[in-house]
N, C-alpha and C positions, 0 to 999 in steps of 0.2 A: 504494499500500500504506499503511496505517495505522501509525504506531508503536505498539509496545506500551504506551506510556503513554496514548495516545488510546485504544486498545481497553479497556483498563481503566478509564478515565473513563466510556466508554459504557456498560460493563457495570455499572457502579457507579449509573447513572442510573435513575430510576423510569419506568414505562412512559409516564407523563405528561409527564417532563421528555424522553424520546426523541420522543413525537410533537410537542410544541412544537418542538424543534430541526428536525425532519423539515419541519413546515408554515413554519417561518421560511425556511430553506434553498430550500424550494420557491418561496414568495413572491418571494424575492430573485431566482431564477433564471427564473421565468416570463417576463419581457418577452423574454429572450434567444430563447426559442423561435420568436418572431415577427419577428426580426430577419434581413433579408436579403432576396432577391427572392421573389416567389411561389414559383418552382421549388424555391430552397434550402428555404423553409418547408415545403412540401409534401414534400420529401425527408426532412426532419427528422421529421415526423410519420408518414410512412410506416415511417422505421427505427423509432421508438417503438413504433408498433403491431407490427412484425415481432419485435421484442424482447419485448413484453408477450405476443405469442401463444406465442413459444418457451418462455418463462417457465411460462405456464398450462399449455402441453404436458407440460412436465417434472413440475410439480406434479400434474397428473392421472395422469401414468404412476405416480408414487411412490405415490399414494392407491390406485390400482388394485392394485399390487403388495402394499401393506398389505393390503387387502380379501382378495385372493386367499390371504393365509398366515393369515388369521383364519377363513376358510370351511372 
């Protein structure tokens, strides 16, 4: 959980600043995705795929509810 101070700092950032922070953190974390045995790496990417698929499903469900209400 992020502290209220950290959340406020993020809210005050411009979209460009948030993007720059995201890219920096992604670049720093990327090598760790490939750390471990081939089986561990495979499981990490499978978990990422499942999480992304679930997030996409929830977004699409939300969009579908919005479209139903406007029709």
